[in-house]
C-alpha positions in Angstrom: 29.5 2.9 36.5 29.2 0.6 33.5 32.0 0.6 31.0 32.4 -0.8 27.5 36.0 -1.5 26.4 37.1 -1.4 22.7 40.6 -2.7 22.3 43.1 -2.7 19.4 44.2 -6.4 19.4 47.6 -5.9 17.7 50.4 -7.3 19.9 49.9 -7.6 23.6 50.2 -4.1 25.0 46.7 -2.8 24.7 45.3 -6.2 25.8 47.3 -6.1 29.1 46.2 -2.5 29.6 42.6 -3.6 29.3 43.2 -6.4 31.8 44.7 -3.8 34.3 41.8 -1.4 34.0 39.1 -4.1 34.3 40.7 -5.3 37.5 40.9 -1.8 38.9 37.4 -0.9 37.9 35.9 -4.1 39.4 37.9 -3.6 42.6 36.3 -0.2 43.0 32.7 -1.3 42.4 32.4 -0.6 38.7 31.4 -3.0 35.9 32.9 -3.7 32.5 29.9 -4.9 30.5 31.7 -6.1 27.4 35.2 -6.0 25.8 35.3 -5.7 22.0 38.6 -6.6 20.4 39.6 -5.4 16.9 41.9 -7.8 15.1 42.8 -9.4 11.8 42.8 -13.1 10.7 46.6 -13.0 11.0 46.6 -12.7 14.8 45.4 -15.1 17.5 43.7 -13.6 20.5 46.1 -14.8 23.3 44.7 -17.3 25.7 46.1 -15.3 28.6 43.7 -12.4 27.8 40.6 -14.7 27.5 41.5 -16.3 30.8 42.2 -13.0 32.6 39.2 -10.9 31.9 35.7 -11.3 33.3 33.5 -9.4 30.8 32.2 -11.1 27.7 34.5 -10.7 24.7 33.3 -9.7 21.2 35.5 -9.6 18.0 35.3 -7.4 14.9 37.5 -7.1 11.9 39.8 -4.1 12.2 42.8 -2.7 10.2 46.1 -4.1 11.3 49.7 -4.3 10.1 50.3 -7.4 7.9 53.0 -9.7 9.3 56.3 -9.7 7.5 57.9 -13.2 8.0 60.8 -12.7 5.6 62.7 -10.0 7.6 60.4 -9.2 10.6 59.9 -5.5 9.6 56.4 -4.4 8.7 55.8 -3.4 5.1 53.7 -0.3 5.5 52.5 0.0 1.9 51.6 -3.6 1.7 49.5 -3.2 4.9 47.8 -0.1 3.5 46.8 -1.9 0.2 45.5 -4.9 2.1 43.4 -2.8 4.4 42.0 -0.7 1.5 40.6 -3.9 -0.1 38.6 -4.6 3.1 36.9 -1.2 3.5 33.4 -2.7 3.1 34.1 -5.2 5.9 35.4 -2.4 8.1 32.2 -0.4 7.4 30.3 -3.4 8.8 32.5 -3.3 11.9 31.6 0.4 12.4 27.9 -0.5 12.4 28.6 -3.3 14.8 30.5 -1.0 17.2 27.7 1.6 17.1 25.1 -1.1 17.9 27.1 -2.5 20.8 27.7 1.0 22.2 23.9 1.7 22.1 22.7 -1.7 23.3 25.3 -2.4 26.0 24.0 0.0 28.6 27.5 1.5 29.0 27.9 4.9 30.6 31.4 5.4 29.2 33.4 3.8 26.4 37.0 3.2 27.1 39.0 3.1 23.8 42.4 1.4 23.8 43.7 3.0 20.6 41.3 1.3 18.2 40.9 3.3 15.0 37.4 2.1 14.3 36.1 3.5 17.6 37.1 7.1 16.5 35.5 6.6 13.1 32.3 5.2 14.8 32.1 8.5 16.8 32.7 10.5 13.7 30.0 8.8 11.6 27.3 7.8 14.1 28.0 10.2 17.0 27.0 8.0 19.9 25.9 9.9 23.0 28.0 7.7 25.4 31.2 9.6 26.4 34.5 8.2 25.2 37.9 8.0 27.0 40.9 7.2 24.9 43.9 5.4 26.5 47.3 4.7 24.9 50.9 5.8 25.0 50.5 6.9 21.4 48.5 10.0 22.5 51.9 11.3 23.7 52.7 11.7 20.0 50.2 14.6 20.0 52.0 16.3 23.0 53.8 19.6 22.2 57.0 18.4 24.0 57.3 14.9 22.7 60.6 14.3 20.9 60.4 12.2 17.7 63.2 10.1 16.2 64.8 11.4 13.0 62.5 9.7 10.5 60.9 11.1 7.4 58.3 13.8 8.0 55.7 11.9 6.0 55.8 8.8 8.2 55.5 10.9 11.4 52.7 12.9 9.8 50.8 9.7 9.0 51.3 8.4 12.5 50.0 11.6 14.1 47.0 11.6 11.7 46.2 7.9 12.6 46.4 8.7 16.3 44.0 11.7 15.9 41.6 9.5 14.0 41.5 6.9 16.9 40.3 9.6 19.4 37.7 11.5 17.4 34.9 12.4 19.7 36.9 11.7 22.9 36.3 13.6 26.1 39.8 12.6 27.4 43.0 11.6 25.8 45.1 9.8 28.4 48.7 9.5 27.2 50.7 6.8 29.0 54.3 7.8 29.4 57.7 6.4 30.6 58.1 9.6 32.8 56.3 12.5 34.2 55.5 15.4 31.8 53.2 18.4 32.1 49.7 18.0 30.5 49.2 19.6 27.1 45.9 21.3 27.7 45.8 23.0 24.3 46.0 19.6 22.6 43.9 18.0 25.3 46.5 15.5 26.2 46.7 14.3 29.8 50.0 12.5 30.7 49.7 9.5 33.0 51.8 6.5 34.1 51.7 3.2 32.3 49.0 0.6 33.1 50.9 -2.3 34.5 49.1 -5.3 35.9 49.1 -6.5 39.5 51.2 -9.6 38.4 54.0 -7.2 37.4 54.0 -5.5 40.8 54.0 -8.9 42.5 57.1 -10.1 40.6 60.4 -10.3 42.5 63.3 -9.5 40.1 66.4 -11.7 40.2 69.5 -11.8 38.2 69.6 -14.8 35.9 72.1 -15.9 33.3 69.7 -16.1 30.3 68.4 -13.5 27.8 64.7 -13.0 27.5 62.8 -11.8 24.5 59.5 -11.0 22.7 58.9 -10.6 19.0 55.6 -9.6 17.6 56.7 -10.9 14.1 58.0 -14.4 14.1 60.3 -13.6 11.2 62.8 -12.3 13.6 63.3 -15.8 14.9 65.8 -16.4 12.1 67.9 -13.5 13.3 67.9 -14.9 16.9 68.9 -18.4 15.6 71.8 -16.9 13.6 73.1 -15.2 16.7 72.6 -18.3 18.7 74.7 -20.3 16.3 77.8 -18.2 17.2 77.0 -17.9 21.0 75.6 -21.3 22.1 76.9 -20.7 25.7 74.3 -17.9 26.3 70.8 -19.3 27.2 67.9 -17.7 25.3 64.2 -17.8 26.0 62.1 -15.9 23.4 58.3 -15.5 23.1 56.3 -15.2 19.9 52.7 -15.7 18.7 53.7 -17.9 15.7 50.6 -19.7 14.4 50.9 -23.4 14.3 54.0 -23.5 16.6 54.1 -25.7 19.6 53.8 -24.3 23.1 57.6 -24.7 23.3 60.0 -25.1 20.4 63.4 -26.2 21.9 66.1 -25.7 19.2 68.7 -27.1 21.6 69.7 -26.9 25.3 70.2 -23.1 25.2 67.6 -21.8 22.8 63.8 -22.1 23.3 60.9 -20.3 21.6 57.7 -20.1 23.7 54.2 -19.3 22.6 53.0 -16.1 24.3 51.7 -16.9 27.8 51.7 -14.0 30.1 52.2 -15.8 33.4 55.2 -17.6 32.0 56.4 -14.4 30.2 56.5 -12.4 33.4 58.3 -15.2 35.2 61.0 -15.3 32.6 61.2 -11.5 32.6 61.7 -11.3 36.4 64.6 -13.8 36.3 66.4 -12.8 33.1 69.8 -11.0 32.7 68.5 -8.7 30.0 65.5 -8.3 27.7 65.2 -8.0 23.9 61.9 -6.8 22.3 60.3 -5.3 19.2 59.7 -2.1 21.3 56.1 -2.6 22.3 55.3 0.0 25.0 53.9 -2.4 27.6 56.7 -4.9 27.7 59.3 -2.1 27.7 57.6 -0.7 30.8 57.5 -4.1 32.4 61.3 -4.5 31.9 61.9 -1.0 33.3 59.8 -1.7 36.4 61.8 -5.0 37.0 65.1 -3.2 36.4 66.1 -5.1 33.2 68.3 -3.6 30.5 66.7 -3.5 27.1 67.5 -4.0 23.4 64.7 -2.7 21.2 64.2 -3.7 17.6 61.2 -1.6 16.2 59.1 -3.1 13.5 57.2 0.1 12.5 57.2 3.8 13.0 55.2 3.7 16.2 57.7 1.4 17.8 60.5 3.6 16.5 59.1 6.4 18.6 58.7 4.1 21.6 62.3 3.0 21.3 63.6 6.6 20.9 61.7 7.7 24.0 63.0 4.8 26.1 66.6 5.4 25.0 66.2 9.0 26.2 65.2 7.7 29.7 68.4 5.5 29.7 66.4 2.2 29.7 68.1 0.6 26.8 69.5 0.6 23.2 68.1 0.1 19.7 69.2 -1.9 16.7 67.7 -3.0 13.4 68.3 -6.7 14.3 68.4 -8.8 17.4 72.1 -8.0 18.0 72.3 -9.7 21.4 76.0 -9.0 21.8 75.2 -5.3 22.1 72.6 -6.0 24.7 75.1 -8.0 26.8 77.6 -5.1 26.6 74.9 -2.6 27.6 73.7 -4.8 30.5 77.2 -4.8 32.1 77.0 -1.0 32.9 73.2 -0.7 33.3 71.7 0.9 36.5 67.8 0.9 36.8 66.0 4.1 37.7 64.0 3.7 40.9 61.8 6.7 40.0 60.1 4.7 37.3 58.8 2.2 39.8 57.1 4.9 41.9 55.6 6.5 38.7 54.2 3.2 37.4 52.7 2.2 40.7 50.3 5.1 40.6 49.0 4.4 37.1 45.8 2.4 37.4 44.4 4.5 40.2 44.9 7.8 38.3 43.5 6.4 35.1 40.4 5.1 36.9 39.8 8.5 38.4 39.8 10.1 35.0 37.3 7.6 33.7 35.0 8.2 36.7 35.2 12.0 36.1 34.1 11.6 32.5 31.2 9.2 33.4 29.9 11.7 36.1 30.3 14.9 34.0 27.3 16.3 32.2 27.3 16.0 28.5 29.2 18.9 26.9 29.6 17.8 23.2 32.9 16.7 21.9 35.9 18.5 23.5 38.2 17.2 20.7 36.0 18.7 18.0 38.9 20.6 16.5 40.3 17.2 15.3 37.0 15.9 13.9 36.6 15.4 10.2 33.5 16.7 8.3 30.6 14.2 8.5 29.8 12.7 5.1 26.5 13.7 3.5 25.0 10.3 4.1 26.2 7.6 6.4 23.8 5.2 4.8 25.7 5.5 1.5 28.6 3.4 3.0 28.5 -0.2 1.9 27.9 -2.4 5.0 28.8 -6.0 5.3 28.5 -8.1 8.4 32.0 -8.1 10.2 33.7 -11.3 11.0 33.1 -11.9 14.7 34.8 -14.6 16.6 37.8 -14.8 14.3 40.1 -17.7 15.1 
């Protein structure tokens, strides 16, 4: 079986999921012919991803949240306006994806929550079956409980999620816990996709706090807390452009550029973990039995944090209030059931991909979510996408 991966490059979660699945597929005699990563000029493709995967990597310009360095929280409307200005470039990316799907020889496309994959299937209707993977597909499940946010924000989140999986044969929703499948909405609930390095980690109880921030603007919040608590060692990871591999503020505060081997090592030995509520790193902390403080930066992460709090994994805040994390850590007890759930993830997802690749073509099972096809695809302005962004 030959697979083509298309991956949303925002943060590290979808990238580590792709690493997990490539390892699992190769181990079972399958081939990933190419990995296409959608990203903006504001994000670097982490070195750990380039070093970990075996398939050739392609880049294309894709809609993403703009960074918000002033306060760390994403400005949704600013991001929308920016992306609207680049519609012509995104149209070029759609043409690029369609060409790679047709020319790669892939028997199945595995889409890690990339919006332009769904739009490619809407506009060009490739014959290669598509499987969509992401915890966000749980937002379409009838039993998912949302946080108490405005209805408009949640409506837009669900709409965006539906757009990513247009034309998909399977929607694989990665979850913190077991739930029944939602067959009416074609949502199959599966465990998270953790990498073999996570399973190999041995958790120990250190004295330092570990953290990850997708927006470097939160660094000032961490520094401010550190000024009043210099006795607590802090090791935080970011992807701040231009920063050194390690930025040591003093003996007890260090910022590290994201490096997944080092990241997991610090995760395994920390006392507790603070994060901007990305699904993957929350799962890693839960697997290693680490208490969590989650500081969401957009509506999707608000939902992640709300769901993780329901499982008893951690607490949420609007800033990196590490004093609350320390208080929560004192009474925290990890849930051993999550480890068993997570360990079955990669195998179960692989089996779903194999079933789709072997099944005869039967149209688009998610056709109820498909939008009307425009009268002429050729009327869309096309500009060559920016490949190999740095």
